[in-house]
C-alpha positions in Angstrom: 31.2 74.2 -62.1 28.4 72.4 -63.5 24.9 72.9 -61.7 24.0 69.7 -59.6 20.5 68.7 -59.8 18.2 66.5 -57.6 15.9 63.9 -59.2 12.8 63.3 -56.9 11.0 60.2 -57.7 7.5 59.4 -56.2 5.7 56.2 -56.5 1.9 56.6 -56.9 -1.3 54.7 -58.0 -1.8 55.2 -62.0 -4.9 57.0 -60.9 -3.0 59.7 -59.5 -0.7 60.4 -62.2 -2.3 63.5 -63.8 -2.8 65.1 -60.5 0.7 64.6 -59.4 2.3 65.3 -62.6 0.5 68.8 -62.9 1.6 69.7 -59.1 5.3 68.4 -59.9 5.5 70.7 -63.1 4.1 73.6 -61.3 6.4 73.5 -58.4 9.5 72.4 -60.3 8.8 74.6 -63.6 10.3 72.1 -65.8 8.8 68.6 -67.3 8.2 65.3 -65.4 9.1 61.9 -66.5 6.3 59.3 -66.0 6.5 55.7 -66.3 3.6 53.3 -66.0 4.2 49.6 -64.8 2.5 46.6 -63.8 3.1 46.0 -60.3 3.9 42.3 -59.2 2.2 41.7 -55.8 -0.4 39.4 -54.7 -2.4 42.5 -53.0 -3.6 45.1 -55.2 -5.3 47.0 -52.5 -4.6 50.6 -52.9 -3.5 50.4 -56.5 -5.7 51.0 -59.7 -5.8 47.5 -61.1 -2.3 46.9 -60.3 -0.8 49.8 -62.3 1.7 51.9 -60.8 2.9 55.2 -62.0 6.7 56.2 -61.3 6.8 60.2 -61.6 10.2 61.8 -61.6 10.7 65.5 -61.2 13.8 67.6 -61.1 15.0 70.4 -58.8 18.3 72.4 -58.2 20.0 70.8 -55.6 20.7 73.7 -53.5 19.4 74.8 -49.9 15.7 75.1 -51.3 15.6 71.4 -51.9 14.8 70.3 -48.4 11.6 72.6 -48.8 10.6 71.3 -52.0 10.7 67.7 -50.9 8.7 68.6 -47.6 6.0 70.1 -50.0 5.9 67.1 -52.2 5.6 64.8 -49.0 2.7 67.1 -47.8 0.9 67.0 -51.3 1.1 63.3 -51.2 -0.2 63.1 -47.9 -3.1 65.4 -48.9 -4.0 63.1 -52.2 -4.1 60.0 -49.6 -6.4 61.7 -47.1 -8.7 62.8 -50.0 -8.4 59.2 -51.7 -8.5 56.5 -49.0 -7.8 53.8 -51.9 -4.4 55.6 -52.5 -1.3 55.0 -50.9 2.2 56.7 -51.6 5.7 55.9 -50.6 7.9 58.7 -49.5 9.8 60.5 -52.2 13.3 59.4 -53.1 16.0 62.1 -53.6 18.9 61.2 -56.0 21.6 63.8 -56.8 22.6 63.8 -60.3 24.5 66.4 -62.6 22.7 68.6 -65.2 24.2 66.8 -67.9 23.0 63.6 -66.7 19.5 65.2 -66.3 19.5 66.1 -69.9 20.1 62.5 -70.9 17.8 60.6 -68.1 14.5 61.6 -69.4 15.3 61.0 -73.3 14.4 57.3 -72.9 10.8 58.2 -72.2 10.5 60.3 -75.4 9.7 58.5 -78.5 8.2 59.4 -81.9 4.4 59.6 -81.7 1.6 60.4 -84.1 -1.1 63.2 -83.2 -4.1 62.8 -85.7 -3.8 62.1 -89.2 -0.8 64.2 -90.2 1.3 65.4 -87.4 4.3 63.2 -86.0 6.3 64.2 -83.1 9.8 63.0 -83.2 12.7 63.6 -81.0 15.7 64.7 -82.8 17.8 61.5 -81.5 15.1 59.2 -82.8 14.6 57.7 -86.3 11.5 57.4 -88.0 10.4 56.4 -91.3 7.6 58.9 -92.6 4.9 58.0 -94.4 3.2 60.1 -97.2 1.6 63.2 -96.0 3.1 63.2 -92.6 4.2 66.7 -91.0 7.3 65.8 -89.0 7.9 67.9 -85.9 11.4 67.4 -84.8 11.8 68.5 -81.0 14.5 68.6 -78.6 12.9 70.2 -75.6 16.1 71.1 -73.6 15.1 72.6 -70.1 11.6 73.7 -71.5 8.4 71.9 -70.8 6.7 70.6 -74.1 7.8 67.2 -75.7 4.0 67.0 -77.0 3.7 63.8 -75.4 1.4 65.1 -72.4 -2.4 65.0 -72.9 -2.5 68.8 -72.8 0.0 69.4 -75.7 -1.8 66.7 -77.9 -5.2 67.9 -77.3 -3.9 71.4 -78.5 -2.4 69.9 -81.7 -5.4 68.1 -82.6 -7.3 71.2 -82.4 -4.9 73.1 -84.4 -4.9 70.2 -86.9 -8.8 70.6 -87.1 -8.7 74.2 -87.9 -6.1 73.9 -90.6 -7.4 70.9 -92.2 -11.0 71.9 -91.6 -11.7 68.3 -90.1 -14.0 67.0 -87.4 -16.1 69.6 -85.8 -14.3 72.4 -87.9 -15.2 71.0 -91.2 -18.8 72.5 -91.1 -17.5 76.2 -90.7 -17.0 78.9 -92.7 -13.6 80.8 -92.3 -10.8 82.0 -94.2 -7.5 80.1 -93.9 -5.9 81.6 -90.7 -2.7 84.0 -91.2 -1.4 84.0 -87.9 -1.4 82.5 -84.6 -0.6 83.5 -81.0 1.2 80.8 -78.8 0.9 81.8 -75.3 3.5 80.0 -73.0 5.1 78.6 -76.0 7.5 76.3 -73.9 9.6 74.3 -76.4 7.7 76.0 -79.3 5.9 72.7 -80.4 2.5 74.1 -80.8 3.7 77.1 -82.8 6.0 74.9 -85.0 2.9 72.2 -85.4 0.7 75.6 -86.7 3.4 76.4 -89.1 3.9 73.2 -90.4 0.0 72.9 -90.9 0.1 75.9 -93.1 -0.2 78.9 -90.8 2.2 81.2 -92.2 3.1 83.4 -89.1 3.5 82.6 -85.3 4.3 84.7 -82.5 5.2 82.9 -79.4 5.5 84.1 -76.0 6.9 82.7 -72.7 7.9 84.0 -69.2 10.8 81.7 -69.1 14.0 83.1 -71.4 15.4 79.6 -71.4 12.2 78.1 -73.0 12.3 81.2 -75.7 15.8 79.9 -76.5 14.8 76.4 -76.8 11.8 77.3 -79.3 14.3 79.3 -81.1 16.4 76.2 -81.7 13.4 73.9 -82.4 12.2 76.3 -85.1 15.6 76.6 -86.8 15.8 72.8 -86.6 12.2 72.5 -88.5 13.2 74.9 -91.0 10.3 77.6 -89.9 12.3 80.2 -87.9 11.6 82.9 -90.5 7.9 82.3 -89.5 8.3 82.6 -85.9 8.7 85.5 -83.5 9.6 84.5 -80.2 10.1 86.4 -76.9 9.5 87.0 -73.2 7.0 90.0 -74.1 4.1 89.9 -71.4 0.7 89.2 -72.9 -0.6 92.6 -72.4 2.3 94.2 -74.4 1.5 92.0 -77.5 -0.3 94.1 -80.3 -2.9 93.2 -82.9 -5.2 90.3 -83.1 -4.8 86.8 -84.6 -7.2 84.4 -86.1 -5.9 81.5 -83.7 -4.9 82.1 -80.3 -3.6 78.8 -78.3 -2.8 78.8 -74.6 -1.5 75.7 -73.0 -1.1 76.7 -69.4 -2.7 76.3 -65.8 -6.7 76.6 -65.6 -6.1 79.5 -62.9 -3.9 81.4 -65.4 -6.4 80.9 -68.1 -9.3 82.3 -65.9 -7.1 85.0 -64.7 -5.9 86.2 -68.4 -9.2 85.5 -70.0 -9.8 89.2 -70.9 -6.3 89.5 -72.2 -6.6 86.3 -74.3 -9.9 87.5 -75.8 -8.4 91.0 -76.6 -6.0 89.1 -78.8 -8.6 87.1 -80.8 -9.7 88.4 -83.9 -13.3 88.4 -85.3 -14.3 84.9 -86.0 -11.1 83.6 -84.7 -10.5 80.3 -82.7 -9.1 80.4 -79.2 -7.7 76.9 -77.9 -7.1 76.7 -74.0 -5.5 73.7 -72.7 -3.4 72.7 -69.4 -6.8 72.2 -67.9 -7.5 69.3 -65.3 -10.9 68.4 -66.0 -12.2 69.1 -62.2 -11.1 72.6 -62.9 -13.0 72.8 -66.4 -15.8 75.0 -64.6 -13.4 77.4 -63.4 -12.3 78.1 -67.1 -15.6 78.3 -68.4 -16.8 80.5 -65.9 -13.8 82.8 -66.6 -14.7 83.4 -70.4 -18.4 83.1 -69.8 -18.7 87.0 -70.0 -17.3 87.5 -73.3 -18.9 87.0 -77.0 -17.5 83.4 -77.5 -19.1 80.4 -79.1 -17.8 77.4 -77.3 -17.2 74.4 -79.5 -17.3 70.9 -78.2 -14.5 70.2 -75.5 -12.1 67.5 -76.2 -10.7 65.4 -73.1 -8.0 62.9 -72.6 -7.8 61.1 -69.1 -8.2 63.6 -66.6 -7.3 66.9 -69.0 -9.6 69.1 -70.9 -9.1 71.2 -73.9 -11.6 74.1 -74.8 -12.1 75.6 -78.0 -14.1 78.7 -78.5 -14.9 80.9 -81.7 -15.3 84.6 -81.4 -18.5 85.8 -82.3 -18.2 88.2 -85.5 
């Protein structure tokens, strides 16, 4: 029998979008769908310039669902208490089948450009490539990582800067990266992007076996499967060092895993850290402060930060 799923819809001020989305991703373990829209109302009190976000998350429709909805409701109350100008309606629960869930969110995922060369394109959309475009075909399935979220885009921009020696990386001297470690690979989009940008070998790891399967399928779809090694191997069991290490996970996990991530980074290599709410940036900076790393200028998009370090030779 097909597993039923529940779609939990939250209506929130646009200013609360990133905080709410981050919480729901962590709670559900899968991606969220976000839609921003103008609100037709004569009173815009409590809203950010009349803009509202509709954030949808997905949970198994089993006996754990009431508790999850209770947690979401409590979190919305916390946000409202901390931000008097914000107001939230109660979350709305809709039961759907897994195959319906798989199609529901696709309407939100369209082709988009990252930097000068990368274009992320869902498998079901048409796109007319320009000369020099590097196309990343992605079908996230149940894994988190369409590339549309700020954290993923920031990582792809950093990878592009390193591989193309552009921006802040243009004035640095280093050999072409021979490999990349992708920690928390999700749909595999960052590893695939690294390969498309010219890094010949990528090791991708994730604690979610379903994510690894999706990443393998996306690697094959993009014709780069021979260059990717994907597994659920824990970070502490990954051997060797890499000239590029990228980790797009939660800020708390980055700080906790700092020593392990630095141990996998080769001399002169680049460490890309994302998944960081800007308010939690100091936590990550403090976690990596004890190591011989040169911080490069952080990149930020909305309420999200991406930190890049270079290991001192």
